[in-house]
DRENSEVO-223123 format. One record per residue: residue in one letter; z, y, x of N, C-alpha, C in turn. Coordinates in steps of 0.1 Angstrom, whole numbers, padded with zeros to 4 digits, always signed. Layout:
<vexkols>
AZYXZYXZYX...
</vexkols>
This chain:
<vexkols>
M+0796+0855+0722+0802+0867+0718+0793+0879+0723T+0783+0882+0715+0774+0892+0720+0774+0905+0712G+0782+0906+0701+0782+0918+0693+0787+0930+0702K+0781+0942+0700+0784+0953+0708+0798+0959+0704V+0806+0962+0715+0819+0969+0713+0817+0983+0719N+0819+0993+0711+0817+1007+0716+0830+1013+0721V+0829+1020+0732+0841+1026+0738+0839+1041+0739G+0850+1049+0736+0850+1063+0737+0860+1067+0748L+0856+1075+0758+0865+1079+0769+0869+1093+0768I+0882+1096+0768+0888+1109+0768+0894+1112+0782G+0888+1121+0789+0892+1124+0802+0882+1119+0813Y+0877+1129+0820+0866+1126+0830+0870+1131+0844G+0883+1128+0847+0887+1132+0861+0884+1120+0870T+0893+1119+0881+0890+1108+0891+0890+1094+0884V+0900+1091+0877+0901+1078+0870+0890+1076+0859G+0888+1087+0852+0878+1087+0841+0864+1084+0847K+0861+1091+0858+0848+1088+0864+0847+1074+0869G+0858+1069+0875+0858+1055+0880+0856+1045+0869T+0863+1048+0858+0861+1039+0846+0847+1039+0841A+0841+1051+0840+0827+1052+0835+0818+1045+0845E+0821+1046+0858+0812+1039+0867+0813+1024+0866V+0825+1019+0863+0826+1004+0861+0819+1000+0849L+0821+1007+0838+0815+1004+0825+0800+1004+0825I+0795+1014+0832+0780+1016+0832+0773+1008+0842N+0778+1009+0855+0771+1002+0866+0773+0987+0865N+0784+0982+0860+0787+0968+0859+0786+0962+0845R+0779+0969+0837+0778+0964+0823+0772+0950+0822L+0762+0948+0829+0755+0934+0829+0765+0924+0835T+0772+0928+0846+0782+0918+0852+0793+0915+0841I+0797+0925+0834+0808+0922+0824+0802+0913+0813L+0790+0915+0809+0784+0907+0799+0782+0892+0804E+0778+0891+0816+0776+0877+0821+0789+0870+0824N+0799+0877+0828+0812+0871+0831+0820+0868+0819T+0819+0876+0808+0828+0875+0797+0821+0872+0784G+0808+0875+0783+0802+0872+0770+0803+0884+0760V+0810+0895+0764+0811+0906+0755+0802+0918+0760N+0796+0924+0750+0787+0935+0753+0795+0949+0751V+0800+0954+0761+0808+0966+0761+0799+0978+0764S+0799+0988+0755+0791+1000+0757+0799+1013+0757L+0798+1021+0768+0804+1034+0768+0796+1044+0760K+0800+1046+0747+0791+1054+0738+0794+1069+0739M+0807+1073+0742+0810+1087+0742+0820+1090+0753V+0819+1102+0759+0828+1107+0768+0832+1122+0764A+0845+1125+0764+0850+1138+0761+0858+1144+0772D+0856+1156+0776+0864+1163+0786+0861+1178+0784L+0872+1186+0784+0870+1200+0783+0861+1206+0794A+0862+1200+0806+0855+1206+0818+0841+1202+0819I+0836+1193+0811+0822+1189+0812+0812+1200+0809D+0802+1202+0817+0791+1211+0815+0780+1203+0809K+0778+1204+0796+0768+1196+0789+0754+1199+0793S+0752+1211+0799+0738+1215+0803+0735+1210+0817N+0745+1204+0824+0743+1199+0838+0751+1186+0840L+0747+1175+0834+0754+1163+0834+0751+1155+0847D+0762+1148+0852+0759+1140+0864+0752+1128+0860E+0749+1119+0870+0741+1107+0868+0747+1098+0858L+0760+1096+0859+0767+1087+0850+0766+1092+0836L+0770+1105+0834+0771+1110+0820+0757+1110+0814S+0746+1111+0822+0733+1111+0816+0730+1098+0809E+0738+1088+0812+0735+1074+0806+0744+1072+0794V+0752+1082+0790+0761+1081+0779+0754+1087+0767E+0756+1080+0755+0749+1085+0743+0754+1098+0738V+0767+1101+0739+0773+1113+0734+0782+1119+0744V+0781+1131+0748+0790+1138+0758+0795+1150+0750T+0808+1152+0750+0814+1163+0742+0826+1169+0749N+0829+1181+0745+0841+1188+0750+0853+1186+0740N+0851+1179+0730+0861+1178+0719+0866+1163+0718A+0878+1161+0721+0884+1147+0720+0883+1142+0706S+0884+1150+0696+0884+1146+0682+0871+1139+0679D+0860+1143+0685+0847+1136+0683+0848+1121+0686V+0856+1118+0696+0858+1104+0700+0866+1097+0690I+0878+1103+0687+0888+1097+0678+0883+1095+0664N+0874+1104+0659+0870+1103+0645+0856+1096+0644D+0850+1092+0655+0837+1085+0653+0839+1071+0648P+0833+1068+0636+0836+1055+0630+0830+1043+0638E+0821+1046+0647+0815+1035+0655+0823+1032+0668I+0832+1040+0671+0840+1038+0683+0851+1027+0680D+0851+1016+0687+0861+1006+0685+0874+1008+0694I+0872+1013+0706+0882+1014+0716+0882+1028+0722V+0894+1035+0721+0895+1048+0727+0903+1047+0740V+0897+1052+0751+0903+1051+0764+0908+1065+0767E+0922+1067+0769+0928+1080+0772+0931+1081+0787L+0925+1090+0793+0927+1092+0808+0929+1106+0812I+0935+1114+0803+0938+1128+0806+0952+1130+0813G+0961+1120+0811+0974+1121+0817+0983+1131+0809G+0995+1133+0814+1005+1142+0807+1011+1136+0795Y+1019+1144+0788+1026+1139+0776+1020+1144+0763T+1019+1157+0761+1017+1163+0748+1003+1159+0742H+0992+1164+0748+0979+1161+0742+0976+1146+0743A+0979+1140+0754+0976+1125+0755+0983+1117+0744K+0996+1120+0741+1003+1113+0731+0997+1116+0717D+0993+1129+0714+0987+1132+0702+0974+1125+0700F+0966+1124+0710+0953+1117+0709+0955+1102+0707I+0964+1096+0714+0967+1082+0712+0972+1079+0698I+0981+1086+0694+0987+1083+0680+0976+1085+0670E+0968+1096+0671+0957+1098+0661+0947+1087+0661A+0944+1082+0673+0934+1071+0674+0940+1059+0668L+0952+1056+0671+0959+1044+0665+0959+1045+0649N+0962+1057+0644+0962+1059+0630+0948+1058+0624N+0938+1060+0632+0924+1058+0627+0920+1043+0629K+0930+1034+0632+0927+1020+0633+0918+1017+0645K+0920+1025+0656+0912+1022+0668+0922+1016+0679H+0917+1007+0686+0924+1002+0698+0925+1013+0709V+0935+1012+0717+0937+1022+0727+0939+1016+0741V+0933+1021+0751+0936+1018+0765+0939+1030+0772S+0949+1030+0781+0954+1041+0788+0959+1037+0802A+0960+1047+0811+0966+1045+0824+0978+1054+0826N+0984+1059+0815+0993+1070+0815+1008+1064+0816K+1012+1061+0828+1025+1055+0830+1037+1064+0826A+1036+1077+0828+1046+1086+0824+1048+1086+0809L+1037+1087+0802+1038+1087+0787+1044+1074+0782F+1040+1063+0787+1045+1050+0781+1059+1048+0786A+1063+1052+0797+1077+1051+0802+1086+1060+0793M+1082+1071+0789+1090+1081+0782+1089+1079+0767H+1077+1076+0762+1075+1076+0747+1068+1063+0742G+1069+1053+0750+1062+1040+0747+1066+1035+0733T+1078+1035+0729+1083+1029+0717+1075+1034+0705E+1073+1048+0704+1066+1054+0693+1052+1049+0693I+1046+1048+0704+1032+1044+0705+1030+1029+0701F+1039+1021+0707+1038+1006+0703+1040+1004+0688Q+1050+1011+0682+1052+1009+0668+1040+1014+0660A+1034+1025+0664+1022+1030+0657+1010+1019+0658A+1009+1013+0670+0999+1003+0671+1001+0991+0662D+1014+0986+0662+1017+0975+0653+1015+0978+0638F+1019+0990+0635+1018+0995+0620+1004+0995+0616N+0995+0999+0625+0981+1000+0622+0972+0987+0625G+0979+0977+0630+0972+0964+0633+0962+0965+0644V+0965+0974+0654+0956+0975+0665+0964+0973+0678N+0957+0973+0689+0963+0970+0702+0963+0983+0711V+0972+0983+0720+0973+0993+0730+0976+0987+0744L+0968+0989+0754+0970+0982+0767+0970+0993+0778F+0977+0990+0789+0979+1001+0799+0980+0995+0813E+0972+0985+0816+0972+0978+0829+0971+0988+0840G+0962+0998+0839+0960+1008+0850+0971+1017+0852A+0982+1016+0844+0993+1025+0846+1002+1021+0858V+1001+1009+0862+1010+1004+0873+1001+0997+0884A+1003+1002+0896+0997+0996+0908+0981+0996+0908G+0975+1006+0901+0961+1007+0903+0953+0995+0899G+0945+0990+0909+0936+0979+0907+0943+0965+0908I+0956+0965+0910+0963+0952+0910+0966+0947+0896P+0961+0936+0892+0964+0931+0878+0978+0925+0878I+0987+0934+0874+1001+0929+0874+1008+0928+0860L+1005+0938+0851+1011+0937+0838+1006+0925+0830R+0993+0922+0831+0988+0910+0825+0994+0897+0831V+0996+0897+0844+1003+0886+0851+1016+0883+0845L+1024+0894+0843+1037+0892+0837+1037+0888+0822K+1028+0894+0815+1027+0891+0800+1021+0877+0797E+1012+0873+0805+1005+0860+0802+1006+0849+0813D+1003+0852+0825+1002+0842+0835+1016+0836+0839L+1026+0845+0838+1040+0841+0841+1049+0839+0829A+1042+0838+0817+1050+0838+0804+1059+0825+0803A+1056+0815+0811+1065+0803+0811+1078+0805+0819N+1079+0816+0826+1090+0819+0835+1100+0828+0829N+1113+0826+0833+1123+0836+0832+1122+0845+0844I+1118+0857+0843+1116+0866+0855+1130+0870+0859K+1133+0868+0872+1146+0871+0877+1147+0885+0884E+1136+0887+0893+1136+0899+0901+1122+0904+0903I+1121+0918+0904+1108+0924+0907+1111+0935+0917F+1102+0934+0928+1103+0944+0938+1089+0951+0939G+1088+0964+0942+1075+0970+0942+1074+0982+0952I+1064+0982+0960+1059+0995+0966+1048+0999+0957I+1050+1009+0948+1041+1012+0938+1037+1027+0937N+1039+1034+0948+1034+1047+0949+1027+1049+0963G+1014+1051+0963+1007+1051+0975+1010+1064+0983T+1013+1075+0977+1016+1087+0984+1028+1085+0993A+1039+1081+0987+1051+1079+0994+1050+1068+1005N+1042+1058+1002+1040+1047+1013+1032+1053+1024Y+1022+1061+1021+1013+1067+1031+1022+1075+1041I+1030+1084+1035+1039+1093+1043+1048+1085+1052L+1055+1075+1046+1064+1067+1055+1057+1059+1066T+1045+1054+1062+1037+1047+1072+1033+1057+1084R+1028+1069+1080+1024+1078+1091+1036+1083+1099M+1047+1084+1093+1060+1088+1100+1062+1077+1111E+1061+1065+1107+1064+1053+1116+1053+1053+1127K+1040+1054+1124+1030+1052+1133+1028+1064+1143E+1031+1076+1138+1028+1088+1146+1041+1096+1151G+1052+1091+1146+1065+1098+1151+1067+1112+1146K+1061+1115+1135+1062+1129+1130+1073+1130+1119E+1077+1142+1116+1087+1144+1105+1080+1144+1092F+1089+1143+1081+1084+1142+1068+1075+1153+1064K+1079+1166+1066+1071+1177+1061+1057+1178+1068D+1057+1174+1081+1044+1175+1088+1034+1164+1082V+1039+1153+1079+1031+1142+1074+1027+1145+1059L+1036+1151+1052+1032+1155+1038+1020+1165+1038H+1020+1174+1047+1009+1184+1047+0996+1177+1050V+0996+1167+1059+0984+1159+1062+0980+1151+1050A+0989+1145+1043+0986+1137+1031+0980+1146+1021Q+0984+1159+1019+0978+1168+1010+0964+1172+1014D+0962+1174+1027+0949+1178+1032+0939+1166+1030K+0943+1154+1031+0935+1142+1029+0933+1138+1014G+0940+1145+1005+0939+1142+0991+0948+1130+0987Y+0957+1125+0996+0966+1114+0992+0978+1119+0985A+0981+1132+0986+0992+1139+0979+0988+1151+0971E+0993+1153+0959+0990+1164+0951+0995+1177+0957A+0990+1188+0952+0995+1201+0957+1010+1202+0953D+1014+1197+0942+1028+1196+0938+1031+1181+0938P+1037+1176+0949+1039+1161+0951+1052+1156+0946T+1059+1164+0938+1073+1161+0934+1074+1147+0928F+1066+1144+0918+1067+1131+0912+1066+1119+0922D+1057+1121+0932+1055+1110+0942+1066+1109+0952I+1070+1120+0958+1080+1120+0969+1094+1119+0964E+1097+1123+0951+1110+1122+0946+1113+1109+0939G+1103+1100+0938+1105+1087+0932+1102+1086+0917I+1099+1097+0911+1097+1097+0896+1086+1089+0892D+1074+1090+0899+1063+1082+0895+1066+1067+0897T+1073+1063+0907+1077+1049+0909+1086+1045+0898A+1095+1054+0894+1104+1050+0883+1097+1048+0870H+1087+1056+0867+1079+1054+0855+1073+1039+0855K+1068+1035+0867+1061+1022+0868+1071+1011+0867I+1083+1012+0874+1092+1001+0873+1098+1000+0859A+1099+1011+0852+1104+1010+0838+1094+1001+0830L+1081+1002+0832+1072+0994+0825+1072+0979+0830L+1073+0977+0843+1073+0964+0848+1086+0956+0844A+1097+0963+0844+1110+0957+0840+1111+0954+0825S+1105+0963+0817+1105+0961+0803+1097+0949+0799I+1086+0947+0805+1077+0935+0803+1084+0923+0809G+1089+0924+0821+1094+0912+0828+1107+0907+0822F+1115+0916+0817+1128+0912+0812+1129+0912+0796N+1118+0913+0789+1118+0913+0775+1127+0923+0768T+1127+0935+0773+1135+0945+0767+1129+0959+0769L+1135+0969+0765+1130+0983+0768+1140+0989+0777I+1134+0995+0788+1142+1002+0798+1142+1017+0795P+1154+1023+0791+1154+1037+0790+1152+1044+0803F+1142+1052+0804+1139+1059+0817+1151+1066+0823E+1158+1072+0815+1169+1081+0820+1181+1072+0826K+1180+1059+0824+1191+1050+0829+1187+1045+0843I+1175+1048+0848+1170+1043+0861+1176+1053+0872Y+1182+1047+0882+1186+1054+0894+1174+1058+0902V+1172+1070+0906+1160+1075+0913+1164+1083+0925E+1159+1079+0936+1161+1087+0949+1148+1087+0957G+1144+1098+0961+1131+1099+0968+1132+1098+0983I+1121+1103+0990+1121+1101+1005+1122+1114+1012T+1125+1125+1006+1124+1138+1012+1135+1139+1023N+1146+1131+1023+1156+1132+1033+1155+1122+1044I+1144+1115+1044+1142+1105+1055+1137+1113+1068K+1145+1110+1079+1142+1117+1091+1135+1107+1101Q+1128+1113+1111+1121+1105+1121+1132+1096+1128I+1144+1101+1130+1154+1093+1137+1157+1081+1129D+1157+1081+1116+1160+1070+1108+1148+1059+1109I+1136+1064+1110+1124+1056+1112+1126+1049+1126E+1130+1056+1136+1132+1050+1149+1143+1040+1149F+1154+1043+1143+1165+1033+1142+1160+1020+1135A+1153+1022+1124+1147+1011+1116+1139+1002+1126K+1131+1007+1134+1123+0999+1144+1133+0991+1153K+1143+0997+1158+1153+0990+1166+1160+0979+1159L+1161+0980+1146+1167+0970+1137+1158+0960+1131D+1145+0961+1136+1134+0952+1131+1132+0954+1116C+1132+0966+1112+1130+0969+1098+1120+0981+1096K+1115+0983+1084+1108+0995+1080+1114+1001+1068I+1113+1014+1067+1118+1021+1055+1107+1022+1045K+1109+1017+1033+1100+1018+1022+1106+1024+1010L+1098+1031+1002+1103+1035+0989+1101+1023+0979L+1112+1017+0976+1112+1004+0969+1116+1006+0954A+1109+1000+0945+1113+0999+0931+1119+0985+0930I+1131+0984+0924+1139+0971+0924+1144+0969+0909A+1141+0957+0904+1146+0954+0891+1152+0939+0892K+1164+0937+0887+1170+0924+0887+1177+0921+0874K+1175+0909+0869+1182+0905+0857+1193+0896+0860H+1205+0900+0855+1217+0892+0856+1220+0886+0842E+1231+0879+0841+1235+0872+0828+1238+0883+0817D+1245+0893+0821+1250+0903+0811+1244+0917+0813D+1237+0920+0824+1231+0933+0826+1219+0932+0835I+1213+0943+0837+1201+0944+0846+1203+0956+0856E+1196+0955+0867+1195+0966+0877+1181+0971+0876V+1179+0984+0875+1166+0990+0877+1168+1003+0885R+1162+1003+0897+1165+1014+0906+1153+1017+0915V+1152+1029+0920+1142+1033+0930+1149+1041+0941H+1147+1037+0953+1153+1044+0964+1147+1040+0978P+1148+1048+0988+1144+1043+1001+1152+1030+1005T+1145+1021+1011+1152+1008+1014+1148+1003+1028M+1157+0998+1036+1154+0991+1048+1149+0977+1045V+1136+0975+1048+1130+0962+1046+1128+0954+1059P+1134+0943+1061+1133+0935+1073+1118+0932+1076D+1114+0933+1089+1100+0931+1092+1095+0917+1089I+1103+0907+1087+1098+0894+1084+1094+0893+1069E+1098+0903+1061+1094+0903+1047+1079+0908+1046L+1071+0901+1038+1057+0906+1036+1057+0920+1031M+1067+0925+1023+1067+0938+1018+1068+0949+1029A+1073+0945+1040+1074+0955+1051+1060+0957+1057Q+1051+0948+1055+1037+0950+1061+1028+0957+1052V+1032+0962+1041+1024+0970+1031+1023+0984+1036D+1012+0988+1041+1011+1001+1048+1002+1011+1040G+1002+1024+1044+0993+1033+1039+0994+1035+1024V+0982+1036+1018+0982+1039+1003+0982+1026+0995F+0983+1015+1002+0983+1002+0994+0996+1000+0987N+0996+0992+0976+1007+0988+0968+1010+0973+0969A+1022+0969+0965+1025+0955+0964+1036+0953+0954V+1035+0942+0947+1046+0939+0937+1050+0924+0940E+1062+0922+0941+1068+0908+0943+1076+0905+0931I+1072+0893+0925+1079+0888+0913+1085+0875+0916I+1098+0873+0911+1105+0861+0913+1108+0855+0899G+1103+0843+0896+1105+0836+0884+1113+0823+0886D+1119+0818+0876+1127+0806+0878+1119+0794+0880M+1106+0794+0876+1098+0782+0878+1088+0784+0889V+1082+0796+0890+1071+0798+0900+1077+0802+0914D+1090+0806+0914+1096+0812+0926+1091+0825+0929K+1086+0828+0941+1081+0841+0945+1066+0842+0946T+1061+0853+0939+1047+0856+0940+1045+0870+0946M+1035+0873+0953+1032+0886+0959+1018+0890+0954H+1017+0903+0950+1005+0908+0945+1002+0921+0952Y+0991+0922+0959+0988+0933+0968+0974+0939+0966G+0973+0952+0968+0960+0958+0967+0960+0973+0966R+0949+0979+0963+0949+0994+0962+0956+0999+0949G+0966+1007+0951+0974+1012+0940+0969+1024+0933A+0958+1030+0937+0953+1042+0931+0938+1043+0934G+0932+1054+0929+0918+1057+0932+0910+1054+0919G+0899+1061+0918+0891+1060+0906+0886+1047+0903K+0879+1040+0912+0873+1027+0909+0883+1016+0908P+0893+1015+0917+0904+1004+0915+0911+1006+0902T+0915+1018+0899+0922+1020+0886+0913+1018+0874G+0900+1023+0876+0890+1021+0866+0888+1006+0863S+0888+0998+0874+0887+0983+0872+0898+0978+0863A+0910+0983+0865+0921+0978+0857+0920+0983+0842V+0915+0995+0841+0913+1001+0827+0902+0992+0820V+0891+0990+0827+0881+0982+0820+0885+0968+0818G+0894+0962+0826+0900+0949+0823+0907+0949+0810D+0914+0960+0806+0920+0961+0793+0910+0962+0782V+0899+0970+0785+0889+0972+0775+0882+0958+0772I+0880+0950+0782+0874+0937+0780+0883+0928+0772S+0896+0928+0775+0905+0920+0768+0905+0923+0753I+0905+0936+0750+0905+0940+0736+0891+0936+0730A+0880+0938+0737+0867+0935+0732+0865+0920+0729K+0871+0912+0737+0871+0897+0735+0878+0894+0721D+0890+0901+0719+0897+0899+0707+0889+0903+0695I+0882+0915+0696+0873+0920+0685+0862+0910+0682A+0856+0905+0693+0844+0896+0691+0848+0883+0685S+0861+0879+0688+0865+0866+0682+0873+0867+0669G+0874+0880+0664+0881+0882+0651+0896+0882+0652C+0901+0884+0664+0916+0883+0666+0921+0897+0669T+0931+0901+0662+0937+0915+0663+0942+0917+0678K+0951+0908+0682+0956+0908+0695+0963+0895+0698R+0959+0888+0709+0964+0875+0712+0978+0877+0718T+0981+0887+0725+0993+0889+0732+1001+0901+0727P+1014+0900+0724+1021+0912+0720+1020+0923+0731I+1021+0935+0727+1019+0947+0736+1027+0946+0749L+1040+0943+0748+1048+0941+0759+1050+0927+0763G+1043+0918+0757+1044+0904+0761+1055+0896+0755F+1063+0902+0746+1074+0895+0739+1074+0899+0725T+1080+0890+0717+1079+0892+0702+1091+0899+0696R+1101+0902+0704+1112+0910+0698+1108+0924+0693E+1117+0930+0685+1115+0944+0682+1116+0952+0694Y+1110+0965+0693+1111+0974+0705+1125+0980+0706T+1134+0973+0710+1148+0978+0711+1153+0976+0725Y+1165+0982+0728+1171+0981+0740+1182+0971+0740Y+1182+0961+0749+1191+0950+0748+1202+0950+0759Y+1198+0951+0771+1207+0949+0782+1213+0962+0788P+1226+0962+0791+1231+0974+0798+1225+0975+0812I+1223+0987+0816+1218+0990+0830+1229+0992+0839K+1230+0984+0850+1241+0985+0859+1241+0999+0866D+1252+1005+0867+1254+1017+0875+1251+1015+0890I+1244+1024+0896+1241+1022+0910+1253+1019+0919K+1264+1026+0915+1277+1024+0923+1283+1011+0921D+1279+1003+0911+1284+0990+0909+1276+0979+0915I+1265+0982+0922+1255+0973+0927+1259+0970+0942Q+1259+0957+0945+1262+0953+0959+1250+0953+0968S+1251+0957+0980+1241+0955+0990+1246+0959+1004A+1239+0954+1014+1242+0959+1027+1236+0973+1029F+1242+0980+1039+1238+0994+1040+1235+0997+1055Y+1225+1006+1057+1223+1013+1070+1230+1026+1069L+1239+1029+1078+1247+1042+1078+1244+1049+1091R+1240+1062+1090+1238+1070+1103+1248+1082+1102F+1256+1082+1112+1266+1093+1113+1262+1102+1124S+1263+1115+1121+1262+1125+1132+1276+1129+1136V+1280+1125+1148+1294+1125+1151+1297+1133+1164V+1309+1137+1166+1314+1143+1179+1314+1132+1189D+1308+1135+1201+1307+1124+1211+1320+1125+1219E+1330+1119+1214+1344+1118+1220+1350+1105+1218P+1359+1101+1227+1365+1087+1226+1373+1086+1213G+1372+1074+1207+1379+1072+1195+1371+1074+1182T+1359+1080+1184+1352+1084+1172+1348+1071+1164M+1342+1061+1171+1338+1049+1165+1349+1042+1158A+1361+1042+1165+1373+1035+1159+1377+1042+1146T+1376+1056+1146+1380+1063+1134+1371+1059+1122I+1358+1059+1124+1349+1056+1113+1351+1041+1109A+1352+1032+1119+1353+1018+1116+1366+1016+1108G+1377+1023+1111+1389+1022+1105+1389+1026+1090I+1382+1037+1087+1380+1041+1073+1372+1031+1065L+1361+1026+1071+1353+1016+1064+1361+1004+1061A+1369+1000+1071+1378+0988+1069+1388+0990+1058K+1393+1002+1057+1402+1006+1046+1396+1003+1032Y+1383+1004+1031+1377+1002+1018+1370+0988+1018G+1373+0979+1027+1368+0966+1027+1354+0964+1031I+1349+0974+1039+1335+0974+1044+1335+0969+1058S+1328+0958+1060+1327+0952+1074+1313+0956+1080I+1314+0957+1093+1302+0961+1101+1295+0949+1107S+1282+0948+1106+1274+0937+1112+1268+0941+1125E+1265+0954+1127+1258+0958+1139+1261+0973+1141A+1262+0977+1154+1264+0991+1157+1255+0996+1168M+1251+1008+1168+1243+1013+1180+1244+1029+1179Q+1240+1035+1190+1239+1050+1190+1228+1055+1199T+1225+1068+1197+1215+1074+1205+1220+1076+1219D+1212+1080+1229+1216+1082+1242+1228+1091+1243E+1236+1089+1253+1248+1097+1254+1245+1112+1256R+1254+1120+1252+1252+1135+1253+1265+1140+1261D+1264+1152+1264+1276+1158+1271+1288+1158+1261P+1300+1157+1267+1312+1156+1258+1312+1168+1249G+1315+1166+1236+1316+1176+1226+1303+1178+1218E+1292+1173+1223+1279+1174+1216+1278+1163+1206A+1270+1166+1195+1268+1156+1185+1259+1145+1189V+1262+1133+1184+1254+1121+1187+1252+1113+1174N+1241+1106+1173+1238+1098+1161+1243+1084+1164M+1252+1079+1155+1257+1066+1155+1253+1058+1143V+1249+1046+1144+1244+1038+1133+1252+1025+1131F+1257+1023+1119+1263+1010+1116+1254+1003+1105M+1253+0990+1107+1247+0982+1096+1259+0974+1090T+1261+0975+1077+1272+0968+1071+1268+0955+1064H+1278+0947+1062+1276+0935+1053+1276+0940+1039K+1273+0931+1029+1272+0936+1015+1285+0941+1011T+1284+0952+1003+1296+0959+0998+1292+0966+0985V+1301+0969+0976+1299+0976+0964+1296+0991+0967G+1286+0996+0960+1283+1010+0963+1294+1020+0960R+1302+1017+0950+1313+1025+0947+1323+1026+0959M+1326+1015+0965+1335+1015+0977+1329+1023+0988L+1316+1021+0991+1310+1028+1002+1310+1043+0999H+1307+1047+0987+1307+1061+0983+1321+1067+0986A+1331+1060+0983+1345+1066+0985+1348+1066+1000A+1343+1056+1008+1346+1056+1022+1338+1068+1029L+1325+1070+1025+1317+1080+1031+1323+1094+1028E+1328+1096+1016+1334+1108+1012+1346+1112+1022E+1354+1102+1024+1365+1104+1034+1360+1106+1048I+1350+1098+1052+1345+1100+1066+1338+1114+1068D+1331+1118+1058+1324+1131+1059+1333+1143+1059N+1345+1141+1054+1355+1151+1054+1364+1151+1066S+1362+1141+1075+1370+1140+1087+1365+1149+1098D+1373+1151+1109+1369+1160+1120+1359+1155+1129V+1355+1142+1128+1346+1136+1138+1331+1138+1133I+1329+1142+1121+1316+1142+1115+1310+1156+1116R+1297+1157+1121+1291+1170+1122+1281+1173+1111D+1276+1163+1104+1266+1164+1093+1268+1153+1083Q+1263+1155+1071+1265+1145+1061+1258+1132+1065T+1266+1121+1062+1261+1108+1066+1249+1103+1057V+1240+1096+1064+1228+1091+1057+1231+1076+1054A+1229+1072+1042+1231+1059+1037+1218+1053+1031I+1213+1042+1036+1201+1036+1030+1204+1021+1027R+1201+1017+1015+1204+1003+1012+1194+0994+1019V+1198+0981+1022+1190+0972+1029+1186+0961+1020K+1173+0957+1020+1168+0946+1011+1172+0933+1017E+1179+0925+1008+1183+0912+1013+1171+0903+1012L+1171+0893+1021+1160+0883+1022+1160+0874+1010V+1148+0872+1004+1147+0863+0992+1135+0854+0995
</vexkols>
């Protein structure tokens, strides 16, 4: 398979440069390893100064400021979209597909929100669209779900899939600092954007678990149905209590398939230290997949960055190039399943999901306070597995009291906390964090 496959790249930011570096510097490696001759023929980006090209771009045949040059070039076989966002990226992808060109992208937000339209356009035009780089950076996880685990009924997916949030929580744990202080450090180091909302509020993670769950569960996950809670309310005191409980707090993406419905949610989670997921620190990502035949698999690596994500993008390019060289349109359906792109399973409401909880109460340090709280919890059928509190204070001062509960339905806990927070013994709103059960 030595026929040349031409690639056009739209977007020359961090991931675009990483992708170009992989395609150009490892071109011979790709040829030797796969037998396909992949050539980066054209790069388009509005910010490129064509009079002063960097070393990589000087090796590219055509450099342009106009994305249409890539999309309309009859010699381009694969268009790689790496500009991000919704509007222009979607227009470029749809236009490329309508021009009968295969597309590779790392645009998780676009595929989570508008994937159906893109997938249908690809099918209508008989071309492929792949997006391995959209989830977990350099970790090959989407292809694992679509191909390597295709013999399994996927039961559960857990993921730490946002490096910014994981970096912040790790630094809070290691350095004893509060959220805002660590966020500023993350921004200074380039691990967090100037506007970090998507990362710290869990939105980026939700985009990614929407794609993972759609592929894993053979359905389409409506993004708006995903419960999303970020890490902005995590306090250092919760990190310290987690240590005492032999846990770490992680922003976890969770998807579970039941007989009649599925769970898809993102929220801070107490993860027991004995779980491998608890050991995933800093900007690293990890995805745990549980299948009926394979049981549990763990996939770990760099979840972002130019070259790791570029490696994933080029992996998709190679997959399509192999299909082109062998005369095959696409060996694997875009989402790994053959059903129409429709929504099948109801998404379980977060309040109907059972789990154990970590509860931190800011209470009046007076006799009978613990009994009052425990009594209200018992009224709603919530039992306590463990209790502790901070050092004693003078009578009348607030103290932090922590309960770990046994599994209970979220709806019952919500009702109990509403009553507790309206009682005279509470000084501040109760903090509730779900606990990951051991699997």
